[in-house]
N, C-alpha and C positions, 0 to 999 in steps of 0.2 A: 497923702490921701485928701482929696479935695472935701471940703466939709458940705459942698452942696450936695456932692453925692450921696453921704449920709443922712443928709435931710431928706432926700427923694427915696431913699431906700428904706431907712428906719429898721434895718436888720431882716428885711423881706425878701429882697431881690438879688443882694450879693453884688451889687454893681461896682464894686471895688475889685471884683475879679478874685477875692478870696474864697475858700471854702467854708468859712465860718465868719461869723460877726465879731470883731474884737471888742468893740464896744458892749455889746450884749454880754458877752462872756465875762469882762471885767466888773461890769454893773453887778452882775448876779451874784457873783463872789465877794464883792465889797458889801453887799446886801447881806449876806450871810455871815460874814465875818463882824459886822456891827453888830449882830444879834447875840453873838456867843460872848461869854464871860470866861472865867477860868475853870468853869465845870460844864460839863456836857453829859446829858443823859440821850441815849439814841440806840437803836438798833444796828449793830454792825452787821454787814451784808452776809456773811462775815468777812472781814478784810483787815489784813496786816502788812506791814512793810518792814522788811530787813535792808537796811542799808549795806555798802561795800566799802565807803570811804573809811580808812583806819584799820581794815581787817588785819587781825581777827577780832578786834574788838570794834563794834558796831553800833550804830543806833537801830533799834528794833521798837515796834510798838503796834498797836491797834488802829484802826481807823472807824469812824462812825459820822453819819450825818446827824443834824439836829432833828431827826424825825423817827418816830417808831413805828413796827410793824413790819410790812412786806417791803424791805429795802435791798432784796437781792440784786435788783438790775445796777445798783450803784458799783459792783464789782464782779459782774458775770458779762465779759464779753461776748460769749455766745450769743446774747440777746440783743447785742449791739449793731448787727450787721446792717439794718436798713435805718438806724436812726441818724438824724442829721448830726453833721459834726459839733454844730453849735449845742445841740442838747447833750451830748455827751461829756463835751470840755466843761459845761455848765455844772451838770451833775457830778462829774468827779471833782471838780473844785469845790463842791459843798461836802467833801468828805474830810472830817479834821483828823489828824494824827497824833497822837500821844507819844512821843519818843523817850528811849531810855538807852542808856549805854549798857551794853550787854558783851559778853564772850561768847563767841559762837561755839566754844566747847560746853559752856555751861548750861546743857539742857535741862539740868535738874533744879534750875532756879526758878523760884515760884512765879516770877513774872513771866518766863519763857514758858512754863507749863500752862499758864493762863491763856498764853496767845495759842498753843497747841490745841487746847479745849475749844477756843474759839472756833477754829478753822475746820475742827473734826466733825462738827455736827452737820454742814454743809446748808444751814439755814440761818436766816439772820437771829442775832443774840442780843439781848438788851444788855447794855453795859453803862457804867458810870465812870468818867474819867474827871481826874482832879489835874488840872494845869498848874505847872509853877507859875505861869503868867499866861497873858491873853494869846492864843494862836493867831499868828501871822503868815503872811507870804504863801505862795504856791510854786509848783515845779511841773516842768514837762520833760519827757524822755522819750528817746527812740526805741527803749526796751518797754519800761512800764507805762500803763495809762497816765493820763494827768493825776496830780495829787494835790489837793488842798491846803489850809493853813495847817500850821505845825506848832507844837510846844513841848518844851520838857514836861514828863507825866510824873506826877507824885504819887498817884493813886490809882489803881483799875479795880473795879468790882463788877462781876458777873453777875447780873441780877437773874437772868432766867437762862435755863440750859436746856434745850430741846434734846431729843435722845438722838445718840450716834447712830449713822447709818450701819448695817452689819457688816458690810465689806470693809468699810473703814476702821470700824472697830478691831475688825479681825487682824487687819494688816497691821495696826498700830500695835497691837498686842503681841505681835510676832517679832521677837528681838533677835532672831536668828538668820532671817530672810535678808538678802541684800536690797538695798535701797532701788537697785535696778529693778529686780523682780518685784517689789512692793509696787513701784510705778505701774508696772505693765498689769498687775493683778488689779489695780485700782482702774485702771482703764479697760480691761475686761469687765469689771463690774459695772461699767456704765457711769462711771464718775467723771465730770467734766471735766477737760484737760486744765481749765484755768483754776478749777478747784483743787485737782492735783498738783499744780505748781504752787500754790499755797501751803499745802500739807507738806510737801517737799521742803519748802522753805524754811518752816518753822523747825525742823529738825526731827519729823515725827516719824521718819522711815527707817528703815534699815536695822543693821546690827546694832544691839544696844552700845557697844563699847565705840562704834563709829559713828553715832547721830551726832550730827551738828546743825547749826544754823546757816542757812544759804542765803545770801544777798539775793532779793527779790529777781534783779535782772539776770543774774546767774541760773537762778532756779526756773526761769521761763525757758531760757535756751535749753537748759539740761533736760527738761521733761519734754519738750518738742524733739530733742535729739533722740532721747531714750526710746520713746514710743514710735517714731519715724524708723528707727534703726531695727526695733522688732518686727515692725510690719514686713520691712524688706527683707531682712535675713530670715525671717521665721516662715514667711508668707509668700510675697511677691514674686521673688527668685524662683518658687517651683511652678508659678503659674505659666500657663501657654503666653505667647506673645500676642499682643493686639493684633487683630485681622485687618485693621484699616488705620488709616491716619486720623485723627480726632483733634480739632482745633476748638478750643473754648475761648470765649472773649466775654469781659465784663468790664463795664464803665460806672464808676462812682466816686463822686466827691473830688473831681479833677484827677482821677487815677484811672490809668488804662491797665487791665491786666489780660493777658494772653497766654495761653498754654498750648503747646503742640506736642501731642502724644504720638510718638512713631513706633511701628512695630519693631521689637528688638530686645535684648537683654537690658535689665535695669539701669539706665545711667540718667543724670539729673543735672539741670542747670538752671540757676536763677540769676537773672540779671536786672538791672534799674537803671533807668535813665532819668536822672534827674535835670529838669528843664530850667533855665534862669528864673530867678525870684520864686524857687520853690524851697523847701525846708533846708536842704543840704545843698543848696546852690544859691544863695541869696545874693551874692554880687556877682555871680558869672556872667559870660557873654555866649557860653557856648554850652551844649547839652552835656552834662558829666554821666558817663556810663562807665559802670562797674558791675562784677559780677563773680561767680564763681561754680565750680563744677565738680562732679565726680564720675567715674567711669566703673561700671560694672557691679560697684560695691559701696555702702557709705562709707564716707570720707572719716578719717581717724583725726586729722589736724583740724583746727578751728578755721572756719571759712572766712576769708578775708572782708566779705560783704556784712558780716554780724548775724545777729539773730534772725533777721527776716529769712535768711536762707533756710534755717530749720524749720520756721513756721511754714514756709512754702513747702517744703519737702513734707511735712507731715500731712498737710490738706492733700497734696498729690498722692502720697502713698495710701491715705485713706479711700482715695476714690478708686485706685487700682485695686486695692483690697476688696471693696464693694463688689466690683465686676469680676473679679478672679482673673485679672490678667496683669502682666508686666509690660513695661515700654520704656522707651527713651523719651525723658521728658524735658523740654526746654520750655521754661516759664519766664514770660517778658512782664516788665512793669513800666510803665511810663507816667512819670509824676509831672504835672503841669503847673505853670504859674499860679498861684493864689493857694495851693495847698503848702502852707509855709509854717505849719506848726507839727512838732513831733509828738505823736500821740500813742506810740508802743507797737511791739510787733503782732500784737493782737489783731491789728487792723489788717495786715496782710493774711493771717491764717483764716481770720473769719471772712473775708472777701473772696478768698480762693475756693474755702468751702462753699460759700453761695454759688461762685462760678461753675463749681464741678457739680452742683445739683442741677444745672441746667442742661438742655440737650446740645451735644457738640454739634459743628460742622463736620461731616464725614467725607473724606477725599481720599483718593487713590495715589497721590504722588505729592511731594514735598513742595514742588513747584505751585501746586494747586493750594497747598497750605500758606505758602508765602504770599498769594495772592489776596487772601483772606486778611493777613497780616497788613498788607497795604491799603486795604478798605479801611481799617481802623486806626492804623498808626500814625501819628504825626512825624514820627521819625523816619519810617519807611523799612521794609524789609532788606533792602540792601545796606544800610548801615547796621542792622541786628546781625545780619550774616557775617559782616566784617568783623564785628566784636564776639561773635559767640564761637566757642570753642566746638560745640556739638553740632551747631549748623553747619560750620566750616566742614567737619568730619563727615557729615552725613553726604553733603553736596560732592565731596571728593571720591567717596566711595561709592562708584556706581553700581556694583555687583550685589549691594543690599537689596532685599526683597521688596522694599518698599519702591523700587523702579520698576517693578511688575505690575500690572494691571490686576487690582484684587477682585475685580467684579465678575 
């Protein structure tokens, strides 16, 4: 990267082509690390982390910034949809993690119970952390949002404890219900998905004898999967078919999202095209395209494309549930050079939710829908059709209703 570009830009114009300013992000986290010692008093958003390395013995612990008061936004992805990537990265790297080795089965451990109490209240909780040494480092993941400095924790003290939401208290106290049913009840009760994921992760749901800590990245995907399956199996499959083809488009932070909803029995496909010099194609010379799909019912095996599949399926299922219709959904994502930092599957879920809140293009044929794809896509509809199982299936089946005029 040319130093002259940085001098001209100063973190305001993104002249380097990146979706964020790495210099600003690094400077902000170094400033915060310089201020912290081996003790921290702050308001946890609330936020916790459960690792996966070494499972069933893992690292787990609370996270908090060096500030008190209303800190919810630090760990509330539903509020991040329009925030600059710079701000999200800087904010997340300001969360300090105090971690301790625990067994996933030992949910009666005092430390684990403190973690449970943190996330059950759904509001910021004042905590004190005593570290074994000064926190250092930071991390990025394709599943979880970025995380800031961490250190072994010697002592955790909950200073203030807001009251627990009634629906959360009821589900937490029900030791006979399954974890799956508990997740659905929380969702129906209006608890945000990101909060349900944390409650699920700390082993606070389900039958008493089967409660376990769940690594954060597994919990995120599990909750997206559970809720979307419920919406599809219990709601969407009984709705009438969509009466038209709808095409949604959203562009944000060097990402393009397109959803094509076609009248028919529920089916779903999620595909990603990573351009050279993007996060998962840093040294490539060609666009890397991957995806996965399901015909007629939610898949039982794990999607090869990973957690974004379930995040995108949830956002799509929520929209169809909202309009009381079922459809064949083909959801596409193009990631352009400069978006080269992993920030978590929340990005897909929240960007698609925002996209589905907009008015769609309404057309009467798949050919018209593909013309809209060509209008926005750098890859082009022909390439997408070659790679997409559902688009290929639809184009080969000329007898489908979508080839008649709906008007």
